[in-house]
C-alpha positions in Angstrom: 0.0 0.0 0.0 1.2 3.6 -0.6 3.1 5.4 2.1 0.7 8.2 2.8 0.1 10.4 5.8 -3.0 9.5 7.8 -4.8 12.6 6.6 -4.4 11.6 3.0 -4.7 7.8 3.5 -4.6 10.5 5.2 -25.0 -21.6 18.1 -27.7 -20.3 15.6 -27.4 -21.8 12.2 -27.4 -19.6 9.1 -30.4 -21.4 7.8 -32.3 -20.9 11.0 -31.5 -17.3 11.1 -32.6 -16.7 7.5 -35.8 -18.5 8.3 -36.6 -15.8 10.7 -36.3 -13.0 8.1 -40.0 -13.1 7.5 -42.3 -13.3 10.5 -45.2 -15.7 9.9 -48.5 -15.9 11.7 -48.6 -17.0 15.4 -48.8 -20.7 15.9 -49.8 -22.8 19.0 -47.1 -23.0 21.6 -46.8 -26.8 21.3 -45.8 -26.4 17.6 -43.0 -23.9 18.3 -40.2 -26.2 19.6 -38.1 -25.4 16.5 -39.2 -21.8 16.1 -36.6 -19.0 16.1 -37.0 -15.3 17.0 -36.7 -12.5 14.4 -33.1 -12.1 13.2 -30.8 -9.5 14.7 -27.6 -7.7 13.8 -25.4 -8.9 15.2 -26.9 -12.4 15.2 -27.3 -14.3 18.5 -24.6 -16.6 19.7 -27.1 -19.3 20.7 -30.8 -20.0 20.8 -32.6 -22.9 22.5 -36.2 -23.2 21.4 -38.8 -23.7 24.2 -42.5 -23.6 24.7 -44.9 -20.6 24.9 -44.4 -17.2 23.3 -44.1 -13.6 24.2 -46.8 -11.2 22.9 -46.2 -7.5 23.2 -49.1 -5.9 25.1 -50.9 -2.7 24.4 -48.8 -1.1 27.1 -45.3 -2.4 27.8 -44.1 -2.6 31.4 -40.4 -2.8 32.0 -39.6 -4.0 35.6 -36.3 -3.5 37.3 -35.5 -5.1 40.7 -35.0 -2.5 43.4 -31.5 -3.7 44.2 -30.5 -3.3 40.6 -32.2 0.0 39.8 -29.0 2.2 40.1 -27.2 0.0 37.5 -30.1 -0.9 35.2 -32.5 2.0 35.2 -30.7 3.8 32.3 -31.0 0.6 30.2 -34.7 0.3 31.2 -35.5 3.9 30.3 -33.7 3.6 27.0 -35.6 0.4 26.2 -38.9 2.0 27.2 -38.3 5.0 24.9 -37.3 2.7 22.0 -40.2 0.4 22.4 -42.7 3.2 22.6 -41.4 4.6 19.3 -41.1 1.2 17.6 -44.5 -0.2 18.7 -46.4 3.2 18.8 -47.7 2.3 22.2 -47.0 3.2 25.8 -44.0 1.8 27.6 -43.0 2.6 31.2 -40.4 1.6 33.8 -41.3 0.2 37.2 -39.0 -0.6 40.1 -40.1 -3.6 42.2 -38.2 -5.1 45.2 -39.6 -8.5 44.4 -40.6 -8.5 40.7 -43.9 -10.2 39.9 -44.0 -10.1 36.1 -47.3 -10.5 34.2 -47.7 -11.6 30.6 -46.1 -9.0 28.3 -43.7 -7.6 30.9 -39.9 -7.2 30.4 -37.9 -7.9 33.5 -34.2 -6.7 33.8 -31.9 -8.3 36.4 -28.3 -8.1 37.3 -26.7 -11.6 37.3 -23.4 -13.4 36.8 -21.7 -12.7 33.5 -22.7 -14.8 30.5 -19.3 -15.8 29.0 -18.0 -12.2 29.5 -19.1 -8.9 31.0 -21.1 -8.0 27.9 -23.0 -11.3 27.6 -26.6 -11.7 28.5 -29.5 -14.2 28.7 -33.1 -13.6 27.6 -35.7 -16.2 28.7 -38.7 -15.8 26.3 -42.1 -16.9 27.6 -45.2 -15.0 28.6 -42.7 -12.3 29.8 -39.2 -11.5 28.7 -36.6 -12.2 31.5 -33.3 -10.5 30.9 -30.2 -11.2 33.1 -26.5 -10.3 32.9 -24.2 -7.6 34.0 -24.9 -3.9 33.3 -23.4 -3.9 29.7 -25.0 -7.3 28.9 -28.5 -6.1 30.0 -28.1 -3.1 27.8 -27.2 -5.2 24.8 -30.2 -7.5 25.6 -32.4 -4.5 25.4 -31.2 -3.8 21.9 -32.0 -7.4 20.9 -35.5 -7.0 22.2 -36.0 -3.8 20.3 -34.8 -5.4 17.1 -37.2 -8.4 17.7 -40.3 -6.4 18.5 -39.6 -3.9 15.7 -40.1 -6.7 13.3 -42.8 -8.8 15.0 -44.8 -8.3 18.2 -44.8 -12.0 18.9 -41.6 -13.9 19.8 -41.5 -17.7 20.2 -40.5 -19.2 23.5 -36.9 -20.2 24.2 -33.7 -19.0 25.7 -31.2 -16.7 24.0 -27.6 -16.6 25.3 -25.4 -14.0 23.6 -22.0 -12.4 24.0 -19.3 -10.6 21.9 -16.1 -12.3 21.0 -14.0 -9.1 20.7 -14.1 -6.5 23.5 -13.5 -3.4 21.3 -16.0 -2.6 18.7 -16.1 1.0 17.7 -16.0 4.1 15.6 -13.4 6.9 15.3 -14.4 10.4 14.1 -11.5 12.7 13.1 -13.4 15.8 14.5 -10.1 17.6 14.9 -10.5 18.5 11.3 -14.2 19.5 11.3 -17.0 20.2 13.7 -20.0 17.9 14.0 -23.3 18.9 15.6 -24.3 17.4 18.9 -27.5 16.1 17.2 -25.3 14.2 14.7 -23.2 12.7 17.5 -26.3 11.5 19.4 -27.7 9.9 16.2 -24.4 8.0 15.7 -24.4 6.8 19.4 -28.0 5.6 18.9 -26.9 3.7 15.9 -23.8 2.2 17.6 -25.8 1.1 20.6 -28.4 -0.6 18.4 -25.6 -2.6 16.9 -23.9 -3.3 20.2 -20.8 -1.3 19.3 -19.1 0.0 22.5 -16.4 2.5 21.9 -16.2 6.0 20.3 -12.9 7.7 19.5 -13.1 11.6 19.4 -10.5 14.3 19.3 -10.4 16.9 22.1 -8.6 20.2 22.4 -9.4 21.7 19.0 -11.7 24.5 18.0 -13.8 21.9 16.1 -13.9 19.7 19.2 -14.8 21.9 22.2 -14.4 20.3 25.6 -18.0 21.0 26.6 -19.3 19.1 23.6 -17.0 16.2 24.3 -18.2 15.9 27.9 -21.8 16.0 26.7 -21.0 13.2 24.2 -19.4 11.2 27.0 -22.4 11.5 29.2 -24.8 10.5 26.4 -22.5 7.6 25.4 -22.4 6.3 29.0 -26.2 5.8 28.9 -25.7 3.6 25.9 -22.8 1.5 27.3 -20.4 3.2 25.0 -17.0 4.3 26.2 -15.4 7.5 25.0 -11.8 7.4 23.8 -10.5 10.9 23.9 -7.6 11.6 21.6 -5.0 14.3 21.9 -1.9 13.8 19.8 1.6 13.9 21.1 4.5 14.3 20.3 3.6 14.8 16.7 0.6 16.7 15.1 0.7 19.4 17.8 0.2 22.4 15.5 -2.4 24.1 17.8 -0.9 22.8 21.1 2.5 24.2 20.3 1.2 27.5 18.9 2.0 29.2 22.2 5.1 27.2 22.9 7.5 27.8 20.1 10.4 26.9 22.4 9.3 23.3 22.3 9.0 23.0 18.5 11.5 21.0 16.5 13.3 23.4 14.1 11.6 23.4 10.6 9.1 20.7 11.8 6.9 23.0 13.9 4.0 20.6 14.5 6.3 18.1 16.3 7.6 18.6 19.8 11.3 18.4 20.7 11.3 15.6 23.2 15.0 16.1 23.9 14.0 19.0 26.1 13.0 18.3 29.7 10.3 21.1 29.4 8.5 18.9 26.8 7.8 16.3 29.4 6.5 18.7 32.0 4.4 20.4 29.3 2.9 17.0 28.1 2.1 15.8 31.7 1.0 19.0 33.3 -0.4 21.2 30.6 -1.8 18.8 28.1 -2.7 15.6 29.9 -3.5 16.5 33.5 -6.1 19.2 32.8 -7.9 17.0 30.3 -7.7 13.6 32.1 -9.6 14.9 35.0 -12.4 16.2 32.8 -13.4 12.7 31.7 -14.6 9.5 33.6 -13.8 7.2 30.6 -11.3 4.4 31.3 -9.5 5.1 27.9 -7.0 7.7 26.6 -5.4 7.9 23.2 -2.1 9.7 22.9 -1.9 9.5 19.1 1.9 9.2 18.7 1.6 8.8 15.0 3.8 10.1 12.2 6.4 11.7 14.5 9.0 13.3 12.2 8.0 11.0 9.4 9.2 12.0 5.9 6.6 11.0 3.3 9.0 12.1 0.5 11.4 9.3 1.6 9.2 6.2 1.9 7.8 7.2 5.3 11.3 7.3 6.9 11.4 8.6 10.5 14.0 11.4 10.4 15.9 11.0 13.6 19.0 11.8 11.6 17.9 15.4 11.2 17.7 15.9 15.0 20.8 14.5 16.7 19.7 16.0 20.0 17.0 13.2 20.1 19.6 10.5 19.9 21.8 12.2 22.5 18.8 12.4 24.8 18.1 8.7 24.3 21.6 7.8 25.3 21.5 10.2 28.3 18.3 8.5 29.6 18.8 4.9 28.6 22.5 4.3 28.2 25.1 4.0 25.4 23.3 1.3 23.5 20.1 3.3 23.2 18.9 4.2 19.7 17.2 7.5 18.8 13.8 5.9 18.7 14.2 5.0 22.4 13.7 8.6 23.3 10.3 8.4 21.5 9.1 5.2 23.3 10.6 6.6 26.6 8.4 9.7 26.2 5.4 7.5 25.6 6.1 5.4 28.7 6.4 8.6 30.7 3.1 9.9 29.5 1.6 6.5 30.2 2.5 6.9 33.9 0.4 10.0 34.0 -2.5 8.4 32.2 -2.5 5.3 34.4 -2.3 7.4 37.5 -5.7 8.8 36.5 -7.1 5.3 36.2 -7.1 5.1 32.4 -5.5 2.9 29.8 -3.3 4.5 27.2 -3.5 3.8 23.5 -1.3 4.8 20.5 -1.0 4.3 16.8 1.6 1.7 15.7 3.7 3.6 13.1 6.3 5.0 15.5 7.3 1.5 16.8 10.4 0.9 14.9 12.3 -2.4 14.9 15.4 -0.6 16.2 13.9 0.0 19.6 16.4 -1.4 22.1 16.8 0.3 25.5 13.2 1.6 26.1 10.6 -0.9 24.9 7.1 0.4 25.0 5.2 -0.6 28.1 3.0 -3.7 27.6 0.0 -2.1 29.2 -0.3 0.4 26.3 -2.8 -0.8 23.6 -1.4 -0.5 20.1 -3.7 0.4 17.3 -2.2 -1.0 14.1 -3.1 1.0 11.0 -0.1 0.8 8.7 2.8 -1.5 7.8 5.6 0.9 6.7 9.2 -0.3 6.3 11.2 -0.6 9.5 8.1 -0.9 11.8 7.2 -3.8 14.0 4.7 -6.0 12.3 1.3 -6.8 13.9 2.5 -10.4 14.4 5.7 -9.2 16.2 3.6 -6.9 18.5 1.3 -9.8 19.4 4.2 -12.1 20.0 5.9 -9.6 22.3 2.7 -9.5 24.4 1.0 -6.3 23.3 -2.7 -5.9 23.0 -3.4 -4.9 19.4 -6.4 -3.2 18.0 -7.0 -3.5 14.2 -7.3 -0.2 12.2 -6.8 -1.7 8.8 -7.2 1.2 6.4 -7.9 -1.2 3.4 -11.2 -2.2 5.1 -12.1 0.3 7.7 -11.4 3.8 6.4 -13.8 6.4 5.1 -12.0 9.2 3.2 -14.1 12.0 1.7 -13.8 12.8 -1.9 -11.2 15.3 -3.2 -10.7 17.0 -6.5 -8.0 14.4 -7.3 -9.5 11.2 -5.8 -13.0 9.8 -5.4 -14.7 9.2 -2.0 -13.6 6.0 -0.3 -16.2 4.3 2.0 -15.7 1.0 3.8 -17.2 -1.7 1.6 -19.8 -3.5 3.6 -19.6 -6.5 1.3 -15.8 -6.9 1.8 -16.1 -6.3 5.5 -18.6 -9.1 5.9 -17.1 -11.6 3.5 -13.3 -11.0 4.0 -12.4 -9.1 7.2 -11.7 -10.2 10.7 -9.6 -8.6 13.5 -6.7 -10.7 12.6 -6.4 -9.4 9.1 -4.0 -6.5 9.2 -2.4 -4.4 6.4 0.8 -6.4 6.7 -0.3 -9.9 7.3 -3.1 -12.1 8.7 -2.8 -13.7 12.1 -5.0 -16.2 13.9 -8.3 -14.5 14.5 -8.5 -16.3 17.9 -5.2 -14.7 19.2 -5.9 -13.6 22.7 -4.0 -10.3 22.1 -6.6 -9.1 19.5 -8.8 -6.4 20.9 -11.1 -5.8 18.0 -11.6 -3.1 15.3 -13.4 0.1 14.4 -14.5 2.2 11.5 -12.6 5.4 10.9 -14.2 8.6 9.6 -11.3 10.8 8.3 -12.7 14.2 7.6 -10.1 15.8 5.3 -11.1 17.4 3.1 -14.1 18.9 4.7 -16.2 18.4 1.6 -19.3 16.4 2.7 -22.3 17.1 4.9 -22.4 15.2 8.1 -25.7 13.5 7.3 -24.3 12.1 4.0 -21.4 10.5 5.9 -23.8 9.0 8.5 -25.9 7.6 5.7 -23.0 6.1 3.8 -21.7 4.4 6.9 -25.1 2.6 7.6 -24.2 -0.7 5.9 -20.5 -0.8 6.9 -21.5 -0.4 10.5 -23.8 -3.5 10.3 -21.2 -5.6 8.6 -18.5 -4.7 11.2 -20.9 -5.3 14.0 -21.5 -8.8 12.9 -17.8 -9.5 12.3 -16.8 -8.3 15.7 -19.6 -10.0 17.7 -18.4 -13.1 15.8 -21.6 -15.1 16.3 -22.8 -17.7 13.8 -23.4 -15.7 10.6 -27.0 -15.1 9.6 -25.9 -15.6 5.9 -23.0 -17.2 4.2 -22.2 -14.0 2.2 -23.2 -10.4 2.2 -25.3 -10.8 -1.0 -26.9 -14.1 0.0 -28.9 -12.7 2.8 -27.1 -10.1 5.0 -27.8 -7.1 2.8 -31.5 -8.0 3.0 -31.2 -8.4 6.7 -29.9 -4.9 7.0 -33.1 -3.6 5.5 -35.2 -5.9 7.7 -33.6 -4.8 11.0 -33.5 -1.1 9.9 -32.4 1.9 11.9 -32.9 2.2 15.7 -36.3 3.6 16.6 -34.8 6.6 18.2 -32.5 7.5 15.3 -33.3 11.0 14.0 -36.0 11.0 11.3 -36.5 13.9 8.9 -32.8 14.5 8.2 -32.3 16.4 5.0 -30.0 18.8 3.3 -30.9 21.4 0.6 -29.0 22.9 -2.2 -28.7 25.8 -2.0 -28.8 26.1 1.8 -31.7 28.0 3.4 -31.1 31.7 3.3 -28.7 31.5 0.4 -28.5 34.5 -2.0 -27.0 34.8 -5.5 -29.0 31.7 -6.6 -28.4 31.3 -10.3 -31.6 31.8 -12.3 -31.0 28.5 -14.2 -30.4 26.5 -11.1 -32.4 23.4 -10.2 -33.3 23.3 -6.5 -32.6 20.0 -4.6 -33.2 18.2 -1.4 -31.3 15.1 -0.3 -33.2 13.0 2.2 -31.5 10.5 4.5 -34.4 8.3 5.4 -36.1 5.6 3.4 -38.6 7.6 1.4 -41.7 6.7 -0.6 -40.7 8.2 -4.0 -44.2 9.2 -5.0 -44.6 11.2 -1.8 -42.0 13.8 -2.5 -43.2 17.1 -3.6 -41.3 20.4 -3.8 -43.0 23.7 -4.4 -42.5 27.4 -4.3 -44.8 29.9 -2.6 -47.8 27.5 -2.5 -49.3 25.2 -5.1 -51.2 28.0 -7.0 -49.4 31.2 -6.4 -45.8 30.2 -6.6 -43.4 29.5 -9.5 -44.5 26.5 -11.5 -42.2 23.5 -11.8 -41.8 19.8 -11.6 -40.5 17.5 -8.8 -38.5 14.4 -9.6 -36.9 11.9 -7.1 -33.8 9.8 -7.7 -34.0 6.9 -5.3 -30.3 5.9 -5.9 -29.0 9.3 -4.6 -32.1 10.0 -2.4 -32.3 13.4 -4.1 -35.4 15.3 -5.0 -35.1 18.0 -7.6 -37.4 20.9 -8.4 -37.0 22.1 -12.0 -38.7 25.4 -12.6 -40.9 25.6 -15.7 -38.9 28.8 -16.7 -35.8 30.6 -15.7 -36.1 32.0 -12.2 -36.7 35.7 -12.1 -33.8 37.9 -11.1 -33.9 39.1 -7.4 -36.9 36.9 -6.7 -37.3 35.9 -3.0 -38.2 32.2 -3.2 -40.3 30.5 -0.5 -39.4 26.9 -1.1 -41.1 24.0 0.8 -41.3 20.3 0.5 -43.2 17.2 1.9 -42.2 13.6 1.9 -43.2 10.4 3.7 -40.9 7.6 5.0 -41.6 4.0 4.3 -42.5 3.7 8.0 -45.3 6.3 7.4 -43.7 9.3 9.1 -44.2 12.7 7.4 -41.2 15.0 6.7 -41.8 18.6 5.9 -39.4 21.5 5.4 -39.0 24.9 4.0 -36.1 27.1 3.0 -36.1 30.7 1.7 -33.7 31.6 -1.1 -33.0 34.8 -3.1 -32.3 34.7 -6.8 -29.2 36.6 -8.0 -29.4 40.2 -9.0 -29.4 40.9 -12.8 -26.1 41.8 -14.4 -25.4 45.5 -14.0 -23.3 48.0 -15.9 -23.6 50.6 -13.1 -20.6 51.7 -11.1 -19.3 50.9 -8.6 -18.5 47.7 -10.4 -16.9 44.3 -9.8 -15.3 41.7 -12.0 -18.1 39.2 -11.6 -21.9 39.5 -11.7 -24.1 38.3 -8.9 -25.2 35.2 -10.9 -21.6 34.1 -11.5 -20.3 31.5 -9.1 -18.1 28.5 -8.6 -18.4 25.2 -10.3 -17.4 23.5 -7.0 -19.5 25.4 -4.6 -18.0 24.2 -1.3 -14.7 22.6 -0.4 -12.4 22.8 2.6 -8.8 21.6 3.0 -9.2 22.5 6.7 -6.3 24.9 6.8 -6.7 28.6 7.7 -6.4 30.3 4.3 -6.2 33.7 2.6 -7.8 33.5 -0.9 -7.4 36.2 -3.5 -7.5 37.5 -7.0 -5.1 39.9 -8.8 -6.7 42.8 -10.7 -5.9 46.0 -12.4 -7.9 49.1 -13.5 -7.7 51.2 -16.7 -8.6 54.4 -14.8 -7.7 55.6 -11.3 -10.4 55.5 -8.7 -11.2 54.1 -5.3 -11.7 50.6 -4.0 -14.8 50.6 -1.8 -14.6 47.0 -0.5 -14.3 43.3 -1.1 -16.7 40.6 -2.2 -16.4 36.8 -2.0 -18.7 33.8 -2.9 -19.4 32.1 0.4 -19.3 28.3 0.4 -22.3 26.7 2.0 -21.8 25.6 5.6 -18.9 28.0 6.1 -19.9 29.6 9.4 -16.6 31.3 10.2 -16.1 35.0 10.6 -14.4 36.4 7.4 -12.3 39.5 6.7 -11.6 41.1 3.4 -8.4 42.9 2.5 -6.8 45.0 -0.3 -3.1 44.7 -1.1 -0.8 46.9 -3.2 1.1 45.4 -6.2 4.1 45.0 -3.8 2.1 43.1 -1.2 1.4 45.9 1.3 -1.9 45.6 3.0 -3.9 48.8 2.2 -7.1 48.1 4.0 -9.1 45.4 5.8 -12.7 44.9 7.0 -14.8 42.3 8.7 -17.8 40.9 6.9 -21.1 41.2 8.9 -24.7 40.1 8.3 -23.5 37.2 6.0 -26.1 35.0 4.3 -25.8 31.2 4.4 -24.2 31.1 0.9 -23.6 33.3 -2.2 -21.9 36.6 -2.7 -21.0 38.5 0.5 -19.9 42.1 0.5 -18.0 44.4 3.0 -17.1 48.1 2.6 -13.9 49.5 4.0 -14.1 52.3 6.7 -12.5 54.6 4.1 -12.3 54.1 0.3 -8.8 53.4 -0.9 -7.4 55.2 -3.9 -5.5 53.1 -6.5 -3.8 54.0 -9.7 -4.3 52.5 -13.2 -1.8 49.9 -14.3 -0.3 47.6 -11.6 -1.8 44.4 -10.3 -3.5 44.9 -7.0 -5.0 42.0 -5.0 -8.3 41.6 -3.1 -8.6 38.6 -0.8 -10.7 37.2 2.0 -9.7 35.2 5.0 -11.3 31.8 5.6 -10.4 30.5 9.1 -11.8 27.0 8.3 -10.2 26.9 4.9 -13.6 26.6 3.2 -14.2 28.1 -0.3 -15.7 27.6 -3.7 -13.5 27.3 -6.7 -13.0 26.5 -10.4 -9.7 24.9 -11.4 -8.1 26.2 -14.6 -10.4 29.2 -14.7 -7.5 31.6 -15.5 -5.8 29.2 -18.0 -4.8 31.7 -20.7 -7.8 33.9 -20.1 -8.7 37.0 -18.2 -11.8 38.3 -16.5 -12.8 41.8 -17.8 -15.6 44.1 -16.8 -15.5 47.7 -17.8 -12.3 49.3 -16.4 -11.6 46.2 -14.3 -9.4 43.4 -15.6 -7.4 40.4 -14.3 -4.2 39.0 -15.7 -4.1 35.3 -16.6 -3.2 33.1 -13.6 -5.0 35.6 -11.3 -6.0 33.3 -8.4 -3.7 33.2 -5.4 -3.8 31.8 -1.9 -1.7 31.5 1.3 -2.2 29.3 4.4 -2.2 30.6 7.9 -3.2 33.9 9.4 -4.1 36.8 7.1 -1.2 37.2 4.8 -0.5 38.4 1.2 -1.5 35.5 -1.0 1.4 34.4 -3.2 0.8 30.7 -4.0 -1.2 29.4 -7.0 -2.6 26.1 -8.0 -4.1 25.1 -11.3 -4.9 28.7 -12.2 -7.8 28.4 -9.8 -10.5 31.1 -9.4 -11.4 31.3 -5.7 -14.3 33.7 -6.5 -13.0 36.8 -4.7 -13.9 40.2 -6.1 -13.3 44.0 -5.8 -15.8 46.8 -5.5 -14.4 49.7 -7.5 -15.5 53.2 -8.4 -13.4 54.9 -11.1 -12.9 58.7 -10.9 -14.0 58.8 -14.5 -15.2 56.4 -17.1 -16.1 56.2 -20.7 -18.7 54.5 -23.0 -16.2 52.2 -24.6 -13.8 49.8 -22.9 -10.1 50.1 -23.5 -10.0 46.8 -25.4 -12.5 47.9 -28.0 -11.1 49.1 -31.4 -12.4 50.0 -34.8 -12.3 47.6 -37.8 -10.8 49.9 -40.5 -9.1 53.2 -41.0 -9.5 55.7 -43.9 -8.0 59.0 -45.0 -10.4 61.4 -46.8 -9.4 64.4 -48.9 -11.0 66.9 -46.6 -10.9 67.8 -42.9 -13.5 66.1 -40.7 -15.3 66.5 -37.4 -16.1 63.0 -36.1 -18.5 62.5 -33.2 -21.0 60.6 -31.2 -24.4 61.6 -29.8 -24.7 60.4 -26.1 -26.4 61.1 -22.8 -26.3 60.1 -19.2 -29.1 58.8 -17.0 -27.8 60.9 -14.1 -26.3 64.4 -14.0 -22.5 64.6 -14.0 -19.4 66.1 -15.5 -17.6 65.6 -18.8 -13.9 66.0 -18.1 -12.6 65.5 -21.6 -12.6 63.5 -24.9 -10.8 60.4 -26.1 -10.7 58.9 -29.6 -9.1 55.8 -31.2 -6.3 56.9 -33.5 -5.0 54.9 -36.4 -1.3 55.3 -37.5 -2.6 57.0 -40.7 -4.4 59.7 -38.7 -1.7 62.3 -38.4 -1.9 66.0 -37.7 -3.4 68.0 -34.8 -6.6 66.9 -33.2 -9.0 69.0 -31.2 -11.7 67.5 -28.9 -15.1 69.2 -28.4 -18.3 68.9 -26.4 -21.6 70.1 -27.9 -25.2 70.4 -26.8 -27.6 68.2 -28.7 -28.7 71.3 -30.7 -25.1 72.2 -31.7 -23.8 74.7 -29.2 -20.2 74.1 -28.5 -19.6 74.0 -24.7 -15.8 73.5 -24.6 -12.9 72.1 -26.5 -9.2 71.2 -26.0 -6.2 70.3 -28.2 -4.7 66.8 -27.9 -1.0 66.9 -27.0 1.6 64.1 -26.6 -0.3 61.7 -28.8 1.0 58.2 -29.4 1.4 56.8 -32.9 -1.8 54.8 -32.5 -4.5 53.6 -30.1 -6.7 55.5 -27.7 -5.8 59.2 -27.1 -7.2 61.4 -24.4 -7.4 65.1 -23.6 -8.9 66.9 -20.6 -10.8 70.2 -20.8 -9.5 73.2 -18.8 -12.7 72.8 -16.7 -15.1 69.9 -16.5 -18.5 70.7 -18.0 -21.7 69.8 -16.1 -24.3 68.0 -18.1 -27.9 67.2 -17.3 -29.5 63.8 -16.8 -31.1 62.3 -20.0 -30.3 65.3 -22.2 -28.6 64.8 -25.6 -24.9 65.9 -26.1 -22.3 65.3 -28.8 -18.7 64.5 -28.2 -16.3 64.9 -31.2 -12.8 65.4 -32.5 -11.4 67.2 -35.5 -9.1 65.5 -38.0 -7.2 66.5 -41.1 -9.0 63.6 -43.0 -8.0 60.4 -41.2 -10.3 58.4 -39.1 -11.0 54.9 -37.9 -14.5 53.3 -37.7 -16.7 50.2 -37.6 -19.7 49.9 -39.9 -23.0 49.4 -38.0 -21.0 49.8 -34.8 -23.8 52.0 -33.3 -26.7 50.3 -35.0 -27.7 49.1 -31.5 -27.8 51.3 -28.4 -24.7 51.2 -26.2 -24.5 51.7 -22.4 -21.8 51.7 -19.7 -22.4 53.0 -16.2 -24.9 55.8 -16.7 -23.7 56.7 -20.2 -25.8 55.6 -23.2 -26.5 56.1 -26.9 -29.9 56.0 -28.4 -31.2 54.5 -31.7 -34.0 57.1 -32.1 -31.6 59.2 -34.1 -28.1 58.4 -35.5 -25.4 58.2 -32.8 -22.4 58.1 -35.0 -22.2 61.4 -36.8 -19.6 63.5 -38.7 -19.2 66.9 -40.5 -17.1 67.5 -43.7 -15.2 70.3 -42.1 -13.1 70.3 -38.9 -14.6 72.3 -36.1 -18.2 72.1 -37.5 -21.0 70.6 -35.5 -21.4 67.0 -36.9 -24.9 66.1 -38.1 -24.3 63.7 -41.0 -24.4 59.9 -40.6 -23.5 56.8 -42.7 -24.3 53.2 -42.0 -24.6 53.7 -38.3 -20.8 54.0 -38.1 -19.0 54.1 -34.8 -16.1 56.6 -35.1 -14.8 55.7 -31.7 -15.1 59.0 -30.0 -15.9 58.9 -26.3 -16.6 61.3 -23.4 -14.5 61.1 -20.2 -17.3 61.3 -17.6 -17.9 61.3 -13.8 -21.2 61.0 -12.1 -22.7 63.6 -9.8 
């Protein structure tokens, strides 16, 4: 397998079980000696058929013996809530000192362990009698829920059940992204239903607040699930070492220099001790992965770059010590602190080199084996040496979100069921019955942050069930995944208390800048009746007409408007759907369609309806994202815009940078919508000059953004006086800093708000088609107006190289009165020429004026160039009378026209 960093690499027979997939009608008790209960996931270890049957009553009573109430009441209350939801009938808990169950009751009792502490026994008769230790009773409750969810009658007999492997769990890399508390609770409901018992979470990050982790631990405890908090040391300490630069390894700043005594004090007293006392869990994960690992050199651990580590090893452990001994010695020291708090420490395996000599890792540390890089101890070696080993085989157990370069990787439930067991590691397969094997877990790696949490929950549904069966290791309910287990997954379904009505919309509720051509979509994460899904806008009769379709494969409903959505329209979207279990789901989400394209100033490079091809992505690194731009005419930058990626809830700032990288202004965005273009104005406008490439950027603390790769490949973005160069998209990682890095000519959808001091009707890139020299002098002009009052500062015209001599620019009223004129000086050989009047001339709104220049006979033009009206900013031409006009004598008011020619004469104008 490739050497990649974690963040890229990160006694019931099968026939009998299958016979229970379909519950048949109740039969007389005497005929039920071979009957089996409804199937479960994981399947029962043993079932002995008996007489009688259990029939769920109209109101279920769950009895807990008084002496057991403190231990079993949480399981009883959880069972009551689940049965009430599954059966749609009352369920209540009663505490009795001497239980006297009646038909239909469920009795929970503490008793000796059944094989191990998580085992249990259920005697099925007129009542259900459950016994076992606390964890076992909780698991028994899940079995009862799965039974009664399928059939309210269970044949008589005795179920005895227990897990083979003690560790069955789920890791969420929430250091990289935040998950809502509702999502965590849903996952814990799911895990409990499947008898999984451990949840790995990161703590100590902005995305993993301590208060939320403690809430998760308390909720998990009710479901017999142990929390495994994870805080990485001595590598991957970017945030932990942010305020301790003295402890960083030089040029390897996310890794701690464990040659320094202060590193040990810091690890014990500032990282471990404050966190250990916050949790009651018996577990603690120190990480210890990828310490000074060089992925450009076949995952080599670079002790050679830091001789102080080798010297520290010899100082502590003697002359025969190897550099890696300082690493294992550090882990053993941290383990003392962890064990003193009553917890068992765990680490990843990749730092355990075969060269360890003087400081072997303590045997009471659990090793989670995830990779088999060169020079590391194999899984077999670790087991032989007496370590407890947990399987984290990335080939079977890893979920990696999609990137722009690689597709999403989700654990394959088929391969998990058919091929995996806890003795199958990435490097070799060992005896699945080895006593050192602890179990396994699914791993949800969250880089990049590119998927909604509910999508990830949905895609893990089947892998969870396959792994649950593999780790319980009971007689399989089907020989292969496809021969019955996949159907059993649908039969057993979700836990009754799992959140229903989960959905995501595209765009998000409250989004602005919705493209007029956009189809509106909802993804539903429940089993939906396709014909029940309807999306509408504004009510069935008054809203925008359209059609709803539903794709069962992707669980996505799409509303396709009958026509293009109106610009600036505020949409009131709503939908209804029904689950296959009969529950209604309703939702609504307001949206605002993009504003129409505008030629008004102030202006930006992009229109409101423009936006990214990939609307949301995050590489989980604090980033500054920008675009280079230049202007044809001097003016002021009023502020910054950026296209906000959905689900990006961070606070953003916008900045303007000079061509040399000096920050000229910054401002914090406020009142942001959930998605679409956002805008902020600077406290004071910033004056910039024509010419050089300035930069506008915005800061994304979570590294979330929309993008288009290759957008600036050999092309520019132009709008009026605004232009970008090719390769205009830039970024930098870390705090706000001038963005200087580029990747695939990406457009990060950042924009400037610019007001030129003056502007003209034609853009600088426009030019005539031909040039001519006549035998007489000429006055060449254009009739124009402005929708607002303003000032004409001068004249410009396009000069061909044949158009020699002196030129004079003039401004006239529409009736022919000359208002002012000026002689062009310092002309170039060709291209646009410009002259300013001695004083600007005020013009009135909507009145006709003529701008012209005199020529000795040469001019340049485009036939039919003014056949259609032109507009830019507030300037315009009309078609009610010829706009392109001339006179056959220089200095004469032009009134003649020919073929709607555009002579490329232009006013230099400012508003107001």
